[in-house]
C-alpha positions in Angstrom: 138.1 241.6 220.9 140.6 240.1 223.0 141.7 239.6 226.2 145.5 240.7 228.2 147.9 238.5 227.0 148.3 236.1 229.9 151.9 236.1 230.8 153.1 239.3 230.4 154.6 241.8 233.4 152.4 244.1 234.0 154.0 247.4 234.8 152.8 249.6 237.6 151.9 252.0 235.4 150.2 250.1 232.9 147.1 252.4 233.1 149.2 256.0 232.2 151.4 254.2 229.6 148.1 252.7 227.8 146.4 256.2 227.0 150.2 256.9 225.9 150.1 254.7 223.4 146.5 256.3 221.9 147.9 259.8 222.0 150.2 259.7 218.4 153.9 260.2 218.6 153.5 259.5 222.8 152.9 256.3 221.4 156.7 255.9 221.6 157.3 256.6 225.2 155.5 253.3 227.1 157.0 251.2 223.1 161.1 252.5 224.3 160.2 251.9 227.9 158.0 249.5 228.6 159.8 246.4 226.6 158.6 243.7 229.4 154.8 244.0 229.5 153.4 242.4 225.8 150.4 244.4 226.4 151.3 247.8 226.7 153.5 246.9 223.9 150.5 245.9 221.9 148.6 248.7 222.7 151.9 251.7 221.7 152.2 249.4 218.5 148.1 249.7 217.6 148.7 253.2 218.1 151.4 254.6 216.6 149.3 252.5 213.2 146.5 254.1 213.6 148.6 257.4 213.5 149.9 257.0 210.5 147.2 255.9 209.2 145.0 259.0 210.3 148.0 261.5 208.7 147.0 259.3 205.5 143.5 260.3 205.2 144.3 264.0 206.6 146.8 264.3 203.7 144.6 262.8 201.2 141.5 265.4 201.9 143.6 268.1 202.1 145.3 267.3 198.2 142.0 266.2 197.0 139.5 269.5 198.4 142.7 271.4 197.7 141.8 272.4 194.0 138.1 272.8 194.9 139.1 275.9 195.5 136.3 278.3 198.1 134.4 275.0 197.8 137.5 273.0 199.4 137.3 275.6 201.9 133.8 275.0 202.4 134.2 270.9 202.5 137.8 270.9 203.7 135.9 272.8 206.9 133.3 270.9 207.4 134.7 267.1 207.1 137.8 268.3 208.7 135.8 269.0 212.6 133.9 265.6 211.9 137.0 263.6 211.0 138.9 264.8 214.4 136.0 264.6 216.3 136.0 260.6 215.2 139.1 259.8 215.3 139.1 261.6 218.8 136.6 259.2 220.3 137.9 256.3 218.8 141.1 256.6 220.7 139.2 257.5 223.6 137.2 254.1 223.0 140.6 252.5 222.5 141.7 253.9 225.5 139.1 252.8 227.6 139.1 248.8 226.3 142.9 249.0 226.6 142.8 250.5 230.5 140.1 247.6 230.9 142.8 245.0 230.1 141.2 244.5 226.2 142.1 245.3 222.4 140.6 246.7 220.2 140.8 244.6 216.9 140.4 246.1 213.9 140.9 244.3 210.9 144.0 244.6 208.8 145.2 247.6 210.9 145.5 245.2 214.3 147.3 242.6 211.9 149.9 245.1 210.4 151.1 246.5 213.7 151.5 242.9 215.1 153.9 242.8 212.5 156.1 245.0 214.3 
């Protein structure tokens, strides 16, 4: 976990923008409005990549349990809320770390987000 990037221009509403960065499509707000703050840009890109991964996992789970009929429905009723709870807790963790000036580095995901 790395500290904030030195030399980036801090924004007056940095905490709000970092929180928005991990709220799915709302990550576009800081990405498009805070172009001078490298730290906010990093969190916004990271949040968008996480969103795409989460959508992919949800669609994959739906496709896998769909053909199972009633058993698939029961499986989705168990795994769906657990998945939602897990990624919500992770987003809150990322928001808290970001507001404290730190980054959550996820191998593979963070490197991919840095390419944009």
